[in-house]
PyMOL Python script that loads the backbone (N, CA, C, O; Angstrom):
from pymol import cmd

cmd.read_pdbstr("""\
ATOM      1  N   MET A   1      52.915  54.913  19.988  1.00  0.00           N
ATOM      2  CA  MET A   1      52.001  55.638  19.130  1.00  0.00           C
ATOM      3  C   MET A   1      52.600  55.704  17.733  1.00  0.00           C
ATOM      4  O   MET A   1      53.774  56.033  17.560  1.00  0.00           O
ATOM      5  N   GLU A   2      51.789  55.391  16.753  1.00  0.00           N
ATOM      6  CA  GLU A   2      52.256  55.463  15.379  1.00  0.00           C
ATOM      7  C   GLU A   2      52.273  56.915  14.922  1.00  0.00           C
ATOM      8  O   GLU A   2      51.383  57.681  15.292  1.00  0.00           O
ATOM      9  N   PRO A   3      53.254  57.308  14.133  1.00  0.00           N
ATOM     10  CA  PRO A   3      53.394  58.724  13.759  1.00  0.00           C
ATOM     11  C   PRO A   3      52.269  59.261  12.888  1.00  0.00           C
ATOM     12  O   PRO A   3      52.090  60.477  12.829  1.00  0.00           O
ATOM     13  N   ASP A   4      51.495  58.405  12.202  1.00  0.00           N
ATOM     14  CA  ASP A   4      50.447  58.913  11.324  1.00  0.00           C
ATOM     15  C   ASP A   4      49.133  59.170  12.040  1.00  0.00           C
ATOM     16  O   ASP A   4      48.157  59.570  11.405  1.00  0.00           O
ATOM     17  N   VAL A   5      49.084  58.951  13.341  1.00  0.00           N
ATOM     18  CA  VAL A   5      47.878  59.201  14.118  1.00  0.00           C
ATOM     19  C   VAL A   5      48.012  60.557  14.797  1.00  0.00           C
ATOM     20  O   VAL A   5      48.928  60.759  15.594  1.00  0.00           O
ATOM     21  N   PRO A   6      47.106  61.494  14.491  1.00  0.00           N
ATOM     22  CA  PRO A   6      47.190  62.817  15.118  1.00  0.00           C
ATOM     23  C   PRO A   6      47.106  62.731  16.638  1.00  0.00           C
ATOM     24  O   PRO A   6      46.332  61.941  17.178  1.00  0.00           O
ATOM     25  N   VAL A   7      47.898  63.537  17.321  1.00  0.00           N
ATOM     26  CA  VAL A   7      47.924  63.552  18.773  1.00  0.00           C
ATOM     27  C   VAL A   7      46.528  63.807  19.330  1.00  0.00           C
ATOM     28  O   VAL A   7      46.154  63.220  20.345  1.00  0.00           O
ATOM     29  N   GLN A   8      45.757  64.668  18.685  1.00  0.00           N
ATOM     30  CA  GLN A   8      44.412  64.980  19.158  1.00  0.00           C
ATOM     31  C   GLN A   8      43.564  63.712  19.266  1.00  0.00           C
ATOM     32  O   GLN A   8      42.806  63.559  20.225  1.00  0.00           O
ATOM     33  N   LEU A   9      43.681  62.807  18.303  1.00  0.00           N
ATOM     34  CA  LEU A   9      42.903  61.577  18.348  1.00  0.00           C
ATOM     35  C   LEU A   9      43.347  60.691  19.495  1.00  0.00           C
ATOM     36  O   LEU A   9      42.515  60.048  20.136  1.00  0.00           O
ATOM     37  N   VAL A  10      44.627  60.646  19.763  1.00  0.00           N
ATOM     38  CA  VAL A  10      45.128  59.851  20.873  1.00  0.00           C
ATOM     39  C   VAL A  10      44.598  60.412  22.181  1.00  0.00           C
ATOM     40  O   VAL A  10      44.181  59.655  23.058  1.00  0.00           O
ATOM     41  N   LEU A  11      44.610  61.733  22.321  1.00  0.00           N
ATOM     42  CA  LEU A  11      44.127  62.363  23.543  1.00  0.00           C
ATOM     43  C   LEU A  11      42.628  62.149  23.746  1.00  0.00           C
ATOM     44  O   LEU A  11      42.157  62.141  24.883  1.00  0.00           O
ATOM     45  N   GLN A  12      41.878  61.978  22.667  1.00  0.00           N
ATOM     46  CA  GLN A  12      40.446  61.758  22.773  1.00  0.00           C
ATOM     47  C   GLN A  12      40.102  60.288  22.974  1.00  0.00           C
ATOM     48  O   GLN A  12      38.922  59.940  23.010  1.00  0.00           O
ATOM     49  N   GLY A  13      41.090  59.423  23.105  1.00  0.00           N
ATOM     50  CA  GLY A  13      40.835  58.023  23.357  1.00  0.00           C
ATOM     51  C   GLY A  13      40.939  57.135  22.146  1.00  0.00           C
ATOM     52  O   GLY A  13      40.717  55.928  22.250  1.00  0.00           O
ATOM     53  N   TYR A  14      41.267  57.689  21.008  1.00  0.00           N
ATOM     54  CA  TYR A  14      41.452  56.879  19.811  1.00  0.00           C
ATOM     55  C   TYR A  14      42.896  56.386  19.800  1.00  0.00           C
ATOM     56  O   TYR A  14      43.804  57.126  20.178  1.00  0.00           O
ATOM     57  N   VAL A  15      43.113  55.168  19.378  1.00  0.00           N
ATOM     58  CA  VAL A  15      44.466  54.636  19.357  1.00  0.00           C
ATOM     59  C   VAL A  15      44.806  54.086  17.982  1.00  0.00           C
ATOM     60  O   VAL A  15      43.920  53.757  17.193  1.00  0.00           O
ATOM     61  N   ALA A  16      46.074  53.993  17.713  1.00  0.00           N
ATOM     62  CA  ALA A  16      46.552  53.556  16.411  1.00  0.00           C
ATOM     63  C   ALA A  16      46.222  52.102  16.110  1.00  0.00           C
ATOM     64  O   ALA A  16      46.282  51.700  14.948  1.00  0.00           O
ATOM     65  N   SER A  17      45.879  51.302  17.104  1.00  0.00           N
ATOM     66  CA  SER A  17      45.608  49.890  16.874  1.00  0.00           C
ATOM     67  C   SER A  17      44.350  49.665  16.045  1.00  0.00           C
ATOM     68  O   SER A  17      44.129  48.555  15.561  1.00  0.00           O
ATOM     69  N   MET A  18      43.530  50.679  15.870  1.00  0.00           N
ATOM     70  CA  MET A  18      42.314  50.541  15.071  1.00  0.00           C
ATOM     71  C   MET A  18      42.638  50.846  13.611  1.00  0.00           C
ATOM     72  O   MET A  18      42.046  51.744  13.012  1.00  0.00           O
ATOM     73  N   SER A  19      43.566  50.106  13.052  1.00  0.00           N
ATOM     74  CA  SER A  19      44.054  50.403  11.717  1.00  0.00           C
ATOM     75  C   SER A  19      43.037  50.134  10.618  1.00  0.00           C
ATOM     76  O   SER A  19      43.242  50.562   9.482  1.00  0.00           O
ATOM     77  N   ASP A  20      41.948  49.440  10.922  1.00  0.00           N
ATOM     78  CA  ASP A  20      40.922  49.169   9.918  1.00  0.00           C
ATOM     79  C   ASP A  20      40.113  50.417   9.581  1.00  0.00           C
ATOM     80  O   ASP A  20      39.362  50.416   8.605  1.00  0.00           O
ATOM     81  N   TYR A  21      40.249  51.478  10.366  1.00  0.00           N
ATOM     82  CA  TYR A  21      39.429  52.669  10.189  1.00  0.00           C
ATOM     83  C   TYR A  21      40.293  53.911  10.051  1.00  0.00           C
ATOM     84  O   TYR A  21      41.332  54.033  10.701  1.00  0.00           O
ATOM     85  N   GLU A  22      39.858  54.829   9.202  1.00  0.00           N
ATOM     86  CA  GLU A  22      40.517  56.123   9.041  1.00  0.00           C
ATOM     87  C   GLU A  22      40.126  57.011  10.218  1.00  0.00           C
ATOM     88  O   GLU A  22      39.161  56.718  10.923  1.00  0.00           O
ATOM     89  N   SER A  23      40.870  58.093  10.434  1.00  0.00           N
ATOM     90  CA  SER A  23      40.612  58.956  11.588  1.00  0.00           C
ATOM     91  C   SER A  23      39.206  59.558  11.560  1.00  0.00           C
ATOM     92  O   SER A  23      38.581  59.694  12.612  1.00  0.00           O
ATOM     93  N   ASP A  24      38.694  59.923  10.372  1.00  0.00           N
ATOM     94  CA  ASP A  24      37.345  60.479  10.319  1.00  0.00           C
ATOM     95  C   ASP A  24      36.303  59.407  10.620  1.00  0.00           C
ATOM     96  O   ASP A  24      35.253  59.706  11.189  1.00  0.00           O
ATOM     97  N   GLN A  25      36.583  58.168  10.244  1.00  0.00           N
ATOM     98  CA  GLN A  25      35.676  57.066  10.573  1.00  0.00           C
ATOM     99  C   GLN A  25      35.688  56.801  12.077  1.00  0.00           C
ATOM    100  O   GLN A  25      34.641  56.551  12.673  1.00  0.00           O
ATOM    101  N   LEU A  26      36.867  56.856  12.688  1.00  0.00           N
ATOM    102  CA  LEU A  26      36.979  56.667  14.129  1.00  0.00           C
ATOM    103  C   LEU A  26      36.173  57.711  14.891  1.00  0.00           C
ATOM    104  O   LEU A  26      35.508  57.407  15.881  1.00  0.00           O
ATOM    105  N   GLU A  27      36.247  58.928  14.414  1.00  0.00           N
ATOM    106  CA  GLU A  27      35.500  60.008  15.058  1.00  0.00           C
ATOM    107  C   GLU A  27      33.996  59.755  14.947  1.00  0.00           C
ATOM    108  O   GLU A  27      33.261  59.955  15.913  1.00  0.00           O
ATOM    109  N   ALA A  28      33.543  59.320  13.785  1.00  0.00           N
ATOM    110  CA  ALA A  28      32.121  59.013  13.586  1.00  0.00           C
ATOM    111  C   ALA A  28      31.697  57.827  14.444  1.00  0.00           C
ATOM    112  O   ALA A  28      30.624  57.850  15.048  1.00  0.00           O
ATOM    113  N   ILE A  29      32.530  56.792  14.502  1.00  0.00           N
ATOM    114  CA  ILE A  29      32.218  55.621  15.327  1.00  0.00           C
ATOM    115  C   ILE A  29      32.084  56.030  16.785  1.00  0.00           C
ATOM    116  O   ILE A  29      31.131  55.629  17.453  1.00  0.00           O
ATOM    117  N   GLN A  30      33.025  56.824  17.289  1.00  0.00           N
ATOM    118  CA  GLN A  30      32.970  57.251  18.688  1.00  0.00           C
ATOM    119  C   GLN A  30      31.729  58.090  18.950  1.00  0.00           C
ATOM    120  O   GLN A  30      31.121  57.964  20.012  1.00  0.00           O
ATOM    121  N   GLY A  31      31.337  58.943  18.010  1.00  0.00           N
ATOM    122  CA  GLY A  31      30.131  59.750  18.173  1.00  0.00           C
ATOM    123  C   GLY A  31      28.890  58.883  18.308  1.00  0.00           C
ATOM    124  O   GLY A  31      28.034  59.151  19.152  1.00  0.00           O
ATOM    125  N   VAL A  32      28.785  57.850  17.488  1.00  0.00           N
ATOM    126  CA  VAL A  32      27.646  56.922  17.572  1.00  0.00           C
ATOM    127  C   VAL A  32      27.685  56.185  18.903  1.00  0.00           C
ATOM    128  O   VAL A  32      26.655  56.053  19.564  1.00  0.00           O
ATOM    129  N   VAL A  33      28.851  55.705  19.303  1.00  0.00           N
ATOM    130  CA  VAL A  33      28.991  54.988  20.573  1.00  0.00           C
ATOM    131  C   VAL A  33      28.573  55.883  21.732  1.00  0.00           C
ATOM    132  O   VAL A  33      27.851  55.437  22.625  1.00  0.00           O
ATOM    133  N   ASP A  34      29.010  57.124  21.732  1.00  0.00           N
ATOM    134  CA  ASP A  34      28.647  58.052  22.813  1.00  0.00           C
ATOM    135  C   ASP A  34      27.141  58.251  22.879  1.00  0.00           C
ATOM    136  O   ASP A  34      26.559  58.249  23.964  1.00  0.00           O
ATOM    137  N   ARG A  35      26.510  58.422  21.726  1.00  0.00           N
ATOM    138  CA  ARG A  35      25.062  58.641  21.676  1.00  0.00           C
ATOM    139  C   ARG A  35      24.298  57.415  22.163  1.00  0.00           C
ATOM    140  O   ARG A  35      23.377  57.542  22.969  1.00  0.00           O
ATOM    141  N   VAL A  36      24.664  56.249  21.691  1.00  0.00           N
ATOM    142  CA  VAL A  36      23.950  55.021  22.064  1.00  0.00           C
ATOM    143  C   VAL A  36      24.192  54.687  23.534  1.00  0.00           C
ATOM    144  O   VAL A  36      23.262  54.303  24.242  1.00  0.00           O
ATOM    145  N   ALA A  37      25.428  54.829  23.995  1.00  0.00           N
ATOM    146  CA  ALA A  37      25.754  54.505  25.385  1.00  0.00           C
ATOM    147  C   ALA A  37      25.015  55.409  26.367  1.00  0.00           C
ATOM    148  O   ALA A  37      24.738  55.003  27.495  1.00  0.00           O
ATOM    149  N   ALA A  38      24.698  56.619  25.948  1.00  0.00           N
ATOM    150  CA  ALA A  38      24.037  57.579  26.830  1.00  0.00           C
ATOM    151  C   ALA A  38      22.625  57.151  27.221  1.00  0.00           C
ATOM    152  O   ALA A  38      22.140  57.524  28.290  1.00  0.00           O
ATOM    153  N   TYR A  39      21.965  56.377  26.372  1.00  0.00           N
ATOM    154  CA  TYR A  39      20.587  56.003  26.694  1.00  0.00           C
ATOM    155  C   TYR A  39      20.334  54.496  26.687  1.00  0.00           C
ATOM    156  O   TYR A  39      19.177  54.080  26.647  1.00  0.00           O
ATOM    157  N   GLN A  40      21.362  53.679  26.724  1.00  0.00           N
ATOM    158  CA  GLN A  40      21.194  52.241  26.654  1.00  0.00           C
ATOM    159  C   GLN A  40      20.717  51.608  27.953  1.00  0.00           C
ATOM    160  O   GLN A  40      20.188  50.496  27.927  1.00  0.00           O
ATOM    161  N   ASP A  41      20.884  52.269  29.068  1.00  0.00           N
ATOM    162  CA  ASP A  41      20.536  51.694  30.363  1.00  0.00           C
ATOM    163  C   ASP A  41      19.074  51.266  30.388  1.00  0.00           C
ATOM    164  O   ASP A  41      18.173  52.088  30.216  1.00  0.00           O
ATOM    165  N   GLY A  42      18.849  49.988  30.601  1.00  0.00           N
ATOM    166  CA  GLY A  42      17.488  49.471  30.665  1.00  0.00           C
ATOM    167  C   GLY A  42      16.850  49.193  29.324  1.00  0.00           C
ATOM    168  O   GLY A  42      15.666  48.861  29.260  1.00  0.00           O
ATOM    169  N   ALA A  43      17.607  49.320  28.256  1.00  0.00           N
ATOM    170  CA  ALA A  43      17.063  49.080  26.915  1.00  0.00           C
ATOM    171  C   ALA A  43      16.819  47.585  26.715  1.00  0.00           C
ATOM    172  O   ALA A  43      17.575  46.759  27.225  1.00  0.00           O
ATOM    173  N   PRO A  44      15.763  47.234  25.971  1.00  0.00           N
ATOM    174  CA  PRO A  44      15.498  45.821  25.691  1.00  0.00           C
ATOM    175  C   PRO A  44      16.649  45.188  24.906  1.00  0.00           C
ATOM    176  O   PRO A  44      17.391  45.879  24.209  1.00  0.00           O
ATOM    177  N   ASP A  45      16.787  43.859  25.030  1.00  0.00           N
ATOM    178  CA  ASP A  45      17.824  43.136  24.296  1.00  0.00           C
ATOM    179  C   ASP A  45      17.753  43.458  22.815  1.00  0.00           C
ATOM    180  O   ASP A  45      16.671  43.513  22.231  1.00  0.00           O
ATOM    181  N   GLY A  46      18.905  43.668  22.220  1.00  0.00           N
ATOM    182  CA  GLY A  46      18.985  43.950  20.793  1.00  0.00           C
ATOM    183  C   GLY A  46      18.923  45.424  20.445  1.00  0.00           C
ATOM    184  O   GLY A  46      19.275  45.814  19.332  1.00  0.00           O
ATOM    185  N   THR A  47      18.481  46.248  21.384  1.00  0.00           N
ATOM    186  CA  THR A  47      18.342  47.676  21.105  1.00  0.00           C
ATOM    187  C   THR A  47      19.687  48.336  20.836  1.00  0.00           C
ATOM    188  O   THR A  47      19.813  49.133  19.907  1.00  0.00           O
ATOM    189  N   VAL A  48      20.687  48.011  21.637  1.00  0.00           N
ATOM    190  CA  VAL A  48      21.998  48.625  21.478  1.00  0.00           C
ATOM    191  C   VAL A  48      22.553  48.304  20.091  1.00  0.00           C
ATOM    192  O   VAL A  48      23.023  49.201  19.391  1.00  0.00           O
ATOM    193  N   GLU A  49      22.503  47.038  19.691  1.00  0.00           N
ATOM    194  CA  GLU A  49      23.012  46.647  18.381  1.00  0.00           C
ATOM    195  C   GLU A  49      22.257  47.359  17.266  1.00  0.00           C
ATOM    196  O   GLU A  49      22.864  47.862  16.320  1.00  0.00           O
ATOM    197  N   ASP A  50      20.931  47.400  17.382  1.00  0.00           N
ATOM    198  CA  ASP A  50      20.110  48.064  16.366  1.00  0.00           C
ATOM    199  C   ASP A  50      20.452  49.548  16.256  1.00  0.00           C
ATOM    200  O   ASP A  50      20.598  50.078  15.155  1.00  0.00           O
ATOM    201  N   GLU A  51      20.578  50.208  17.395  1.00  0.00           N
ATOM    202  CA  GLU A  51      20.872  51.636  17.392  1.00  0.00           C
ATOM    203  C   GLU A  51      22.284  51.919  16.881  1.00  0.00           C
ATOM    204  O   GLU A  51      22.505  52.910  16.185  1.00  0.00           O
ATOM    205  N   LEU A  52      23.241  51.052  17.225  1.00  0.00           N
ATOM    206  CA  LEU A  52      24.587  51.218  16.688  1.00  0.00           C
ATOM    207  C   LEU A  52      24.564  51.084  15.170  1.00  0.00           C
ATOM    208  O   LEU A  52      25.145  51.904  14.460  1.00  0.00           O
ATOM    209  N   ARG A  53      23.893  50.051  14.676  1.00  0.00           N
ATOM    210  CA  ARG A  53      23.819  49.818  13.234  1.00  0.00           C
ATOM    211  C   ARG A  53      23.201  51.023  12.521  1.00  0.00           C
ATOM    212  O   ARG A  53      23.716  51.483  11.503  1.00  0.00           O
ATOM    213  N   LYS A  54      22.085  51.529  13.072  1.00  0.00           N
ATOM    214  CA  LYS A  54      21.430  52.710  12.490  1.00  0.00           C
ATOM    215  C   LYS A  54      22.375  53.913  12.495  1.00  0.00           C
ATOM    216  O   LYS A  54      22.485  54.632  11.502  1.00  0.00           O
ATOM    217  N   GLY A  55      23.048  54.119  13.610  1.00  0.00           N
ATOM    218  CA  GLY A  55      23.965  55.247  13.731  1.00  0.00           C
ATOM    219  C   GLY A  55      25.127  55.155  12.764  1.00  0.00           C
ATOM    220  O   GLY A  55      25.508  56.151  12.148  1.00  0.00           O
ATOM    221  N   PHE A  56      25.692  53.968  12.627  1.00  0.00           N
ATOM    222  CA  PHE A  56      26.799  53.788  11.697  1.00  0.00           C
ATOM    223  C   PHE A  56      26.338  53.997  10.262  1.00  0.00           C
ATOM    224  O   PHE A  56      27.055  54.586   9.454  1.00  0.00           O
ATOM    225  N   ASP A  57      25.132  53.509   9.946  1.00  0.00           N
ATOM    226  CA  ASP A  57      24.578  53.728   8.600  1.00  0.00           C
ATOM    227  C   ASP A  57      24.385  55.213   8.326  1.00  0.00           C
ATOM    228  O   ASP A  57      24.740  55.707   7.255  1.00  0.00           O
ATOM    229  N   GLU A  58      23.815  55.927   9.310  1.00  0.00           N
ATOM    230  CA  GLU A  58      23.602  57.369   9.158  1.00  0.00           C
ATOM    231  C   GLU A  58      24.922  58.116   8.987  1.00  0.00           C
ATOM    232  O   GLU A  58      25.004  59.090   8.238  1.00  0.00           O
ATOM    233  N   ALA A  59      25.950  57.648   9.689  1.00  0.00           N
ATOM    234  CA  ALA A  59      27.259  58.298   9.618  1.00  0.00           C
ATOM    235  C   ALA A  59      28.038  57.880   8.370  1.00  0.00           C
ATOM    236  O   ALA A  59      29.076  58.461   8.052  1.00  0.00           O
ATOM    237  N   GLY A  60      27.534  56.882   7.678  1.00  0.00           N
ATOM    238  CA  GLY A  60      28.204  56.413   6.473  1.00  0.00           C
ATOM    239  C   GLY A  60      29.475  55.640   6.747  1.00  0.00           C
ATOM    240  O   GLY A  60      30.403  55.648   5.939  1.00  0.00           O
ATOM    241  N   VAL A  61      29.516  54.965   7.900  1.00  0.00           N
ATOM    242  CA  VAL A  61      30.695  54.195   8.290  1.00  0.00           C
ATOM    243  C   VAL A  61      30.355  52.715   8.233  1.00  0.00           C
ATOM    244  O   VAL A  61      29.382  52.270   8.841  1.00  0.00           O
ATOM    245  N   ASP A  62      31.160  51.957   7.500  1.00  0.00           N
ATOM    246  CA  ASP A  62      30.967  50.519   7.384  1.00  0.00           C
ATOM    247  C   ASP A  62      31.712  49.830   8.520  1.00  0.00           C
ATOM    248  O   ASP A  62      32.942  49.774   8.528  1.00  0.00           O
ATOM    249  N   VAL A  63      30.951  49.306   9.481  1.00  0.00           N
ATOM    250  CA  VAL A  63      31.530  48.621  10.634  1.00  0.00           C
ATOM    251  C   VAL A  63      31.146  47.150  10.517  1.00  0.00           C
ATOM    252  O   VAL A  63      29.971  46.823  10.351  1.00  0.00           O
ATOM    253  N   SER A  64      32.119  46.280  10.604  1.00  0.00           N
ATOM    254  CA  SER A  64      31.854  44.847  10.468  1.00  0.00           C
ATOM    255  C   SER A  64      30.949  44.352  11.594  1.00  0.00           C
ATOM    256  O   SER A  64      30.865  44.970  12.655  1.00  0.00           O
ATOM    257  N   ALA A  65      30.282  43.242  11.351  1.00  0.00           N
ATOM    258  CA  ALA A  65      29.397  42.642  12.359  1.00  0.00           C
ATOM    259  C   ALA A  65      30.182  42.288  13.618  1.00  0.00           C
ATOM    260  O   ALA A  65      29.680  42.435  14.732  1.00  0.00           O
ATOM    261  N   ASP A  66      31.410  41.822  13.437  1.00  0.00           N
ATOM    262  CA  ASP A  66      32.250  41.466  14.572  1.00  0.00           C
ATOM    263  C   ASP A  66      32.592  42.694  15.413  1.00  0.00           C
ATOM    264  O   ASP A  66      32.523  42.650  16.641  1.00  0.00           O
ATOM    265  N   ASP A  67      32.959  43.787  14.750  1.00  0.00           N
ATOM    266  CA  ASP A  67      33.276  45.018  15.473  1.00  0.00           C
ATOM    267  C   ASP A  67      32.032  45.601  16.142  1.00  0.00           C
ATOM    268  O   ASP A  67      32.111  46.112  17.260  1.00  0.00           O
ATOM    269  N   LEU A  68      30.891  45.526  15.468  1.00  0.00           N
ATOM    270  CA  LEU A  68      29.644  46.008  16.054  1.00  0.00           C
ATOM    271  C   LEU A  68      29.335  45.225  17.327  1.00  0.00           C
ATOM    272  O   LEU A  68      28.913  45.807  18.326  1.00  0.00           O
ATOM    273  N   GLU A  69      29.542  43.917  17.294  1.00  0.00           N
ATOM    274  CA  GLU A  69      29.297  43.087  18.476  1.00  0.00           C
ATOM    275  C   GLU A  69      30.240  43.442  19.616  1.00  0.00           C
ATOM    276  O   GLU A  69      29.824  43.478  20.774  1.00  0.00           O
ATOM    277  N   LYS A  70      31.514  43.707  19.301  1.00  0.00           N
ATOM    278  CA  LYS A  70      32.480  44.104  20.330  1.00  0.00           C
ATOM    279  C   LYS A  70      32.046  45.403  21.003  1.00  0.00           C
ATOM    280  O   LYS A  70      32.100  45.523  22.227  1.00  0.00           O
ATOM    281  N   ILE A  71      31.619  46.369  20.203  1.00  0.00           N
ATOM    282  CA  ILE A  71      31.200  47.659  20.750  1.00  0.00           C
ATOM    283  C   ILE A  71      29.925  47.503  21.574  1.00  0.00           C
ATOM    284  O   ILE A  71      29.821  48.061  22.666  1.00  0.00           O
ATOM    285  N   ALA A  72      28.962  46.753  21.060  1.00  0.00           N
ATOM    286  CA  ALA A  72      27.704  46.533  21.782  1.00  0.00           C
ATOM    287  C   ALA A  72      27.963  45.843  23.117  1.00  0.00           C
ATOM    288  O   ALA A  72      27.358  46.201  24.127  1.00  0.00           O
ATOM    289  N   THR A  73      28.845  44.868  23.128  1.00  0.00           N
ATOM    290  CA  THR A  73      29.185  44.174  24.374  1.00  0.00           C
ATOM    291  C   THR A  73      29.791  45.141  25.378  1.00  0.00           C
ATOM    292  O   THR A  73      29.449  45.101  26.560  1.00  0.00           O
ATOM    293  N   ALA A  74      30.684  46.006  24.924  1.00  0.00           N
ATOM    294  CA  ALA A  74      31.298  46.990  25.818  1.00  0.00           C
ATOM    295  C   ALA A  74      30.241  47.921  26.399  1.00  0.00           C
ATOM    296  O   ALA A  74      30.276  48.228  27.591  1.00  0.00           O
ATOM    297  N   ILE A  75      29.309  48.368  25.579  1.00  0.00           N
ATOM    298  CA  ILE A  75      28.250  49.260  26.058  1.00  0.00           C
ATOM    299  C   ILE A  75      27.366  48.541  27.069  1.00  0.00           C
ATOM    300  O   ILE A  75      27.007  49.115  28.097  1.00  0.00           O
ATOM    301  N   ASN A  76      27.014  47.295  26.785  1.00  0.00           N
ATOM    302  CA  ASN A  76      26.137  46.537  27.678  1.00  0.00           C
ATOM    303  C   ASN A  76      26.791  46.171  29.001  1.00  0.00           C
ATOM    304  O   ASN A  76      26.110  46.026  30.016  1.00  0.00           O
ATOM    305  N   GLU A  77      28.116  46.022  28.992  1.00  0.00           N
ATOM    306  CA  GLU A  77      28.813  45.561  30.194  1.00  0.00           C
ATOM    307  C   GLU A  77      29.419  46.672  31.033  1.00  0.00           C
ATOM    308  O   GLU A  77      29.771  46.437  32.189  1.00  0.00           O
ATOM    309  N   GLN A  78      29.552  47.867  30.491  1.00  0.00           N
ATOM    310  CA  GLN A  78      30.228  48.941  31.210  1.00  0.00           C
ATOM    311  C   GLN A  78      29.294  50.112  31.479  1.00  0.00           C
ATOM    312  O   GLN A  78      28.377  50.390  30.706  1.00  0.00           O
ATOM    313  N   ASP A  79      29.544  50.780  32.576  1.00  0.00           N
ATOM    314  CA  ASP A  79      28.840  52.033  32.869  1.00  0.00           C
ATOM    315  C   ASP A  79      29.789  53.176  32.549  1.00  0.00           C
ATOM    316  O   ASP A  79      31.007  53.036  32.660  1.00  0.00           O
ATOM    317  N   GLY A  80      29.230  54.294  32.157  1.00  0.00           N
ATOM    318  CA  GLY A  80      30.041  55.458  31.887  1.00  0.00           C
ATOM    319  C   GLY A  80      30.521  55.524  30.459  1.00  0.00           C
ATOM    320  O   GLY A  80      29.939  54.922  29.556  1.00  0.00           O
ATOM    321  N   ASP A  81      31.602  56.271  30.268  1.00  0.00           N
ATOM    322  CA  ASP A  81      32.144  56.491  28.931  1.00  0.00           C
ATOM    323  C   ASP A  81      32.708  55.202  28.350  1.00  0.00           C
ATOM    324  O   ASP A  81      33.398  54.447  29.035  1.00  0.00           O
ATOM    325  N   ILE A  82      32.409  54.963  27.094  1.00  0.00           N
ATOM    326  CA  ILE A  82      32.915  53.795  26.369  1.00  0.00           C
ATOM    327  C   ILE A  82      33.856  54.297  25.292  1.00  0.00           C
ATOM    328  O   ILE A  82      33.503  55.189  24.521  1.00  0.00           O
ATOM    329  N   SER A  83      35.038  53.735  25.235  1.00  0.00           N
ATOM    330  CA  SER A  83      35.987  54.069  24.179  1.00  0.00           C
ATOM    331  C   SER A  83      35.839  53.026  23.074  1.00  0.00           C
ATOM    332  O   SER A  83      36.065  51.836  23.294  1.00  0.00           O
ATOM    333  N   ALA A  84      35.462  53.484  21.896  1.00  0.00           N
ATOM    334  CA  ALA A  84      35.356  52.575  20.756  1.00  0.00           C
ATOM    335  C   ALA A  84      36.700  51.939  20.481  1.00  0.00           C
ATOM    336  O   ALA A  84      36.769  50.755  20.152  1.00  0.00           O
ATOM    337  N   ALA A  85      37.771  52.706  20.610  1.00  0.00           N
ATOM    338  CA  ALA A  85      39.119  52.182  20.372  1.00  0.00           C
ATOM    339  C   ALA A  85      39.432  51.033  21.327  1.00  0.00           C
ATOM    340  O   ALA A  85      39.974  50.008  20.914  1.00  0.00           O
ATOM    341  N   ALA A  86      39.095  51.203  22.582  1.00  0.00           N
ATOM    342  CA  ALA A  86      39.359  50.147  23.561  1.00  0.00           C
ATOM    343  C   ALA A  86      38.497  48.920  23.292  1.00  0.00           C
ATOM    344  O   ALA A  86      38.962  47.787  23.413  1.00  0.00           O
ATOM    345  N   ALA A  87      37.247  49.151  22.930  1.00  0.00           N
ATOM    346  CA  ALA A  87      36.331  48.032  22.654  1.00  0.00           C
ATOM    347  C   ALA A  87      36.799  47.221  21.459  1.00  0.00           C
ATOM    348  O   ALA A  87      36.633  46.001  21.428  1.00  0.00           O
ATOM    349  N   LEU A  88      37.379  47.889  20.481  1.00  0.00           N
ATOM    350  CA  LEU A  88      37.827  47.203  19.265  1.00  0.00           C
ATOM    351  C   LEU A  88      39.236  46.630  19.408  1.00  0.00           C
ATOM    352  O   LEU A  88      39.699  45.852  18.573  1.00  0.00           O
ATOM    353  N   GLY A  89      39.898  47.033  20.482  1.00  0.00           N
ATOM    354  CA  GLY A  89      41.215  46.465  20.782  1.00  0.00           C
ATOM    355  C   GLY A  89      42.274  46.899  19.894  1.00  0.00           C
ATOM    356  O   GLY A  89      43.422  46.484  20.053  1.00  0.00           O
TER     357      GLY A  89
END
""", "prot")
cmd.dss("prot")
cmd.show_as("cartoon", "prot")
cmd.util.cbc("prot")
cmd.orient("prot")
């Protein structure tokens, strides 16, 4: 664990490897992921990506297309809680 990452973020599933994002951005990203993952089951193709993009825009977080695809893939392939940190590697 890197010393500049608050312990609280590590305990919530955020990890230091997501160095492209600040801690407040990580929190916003995880909030969007939690919201979208909660209702994605059975959603038409493209819905998860669209909803993630809308959520990130609303949260004011700039997430690259590559990272958005990684998160969307994790949501589409996994059941239950999705860790944005794990999805982004």
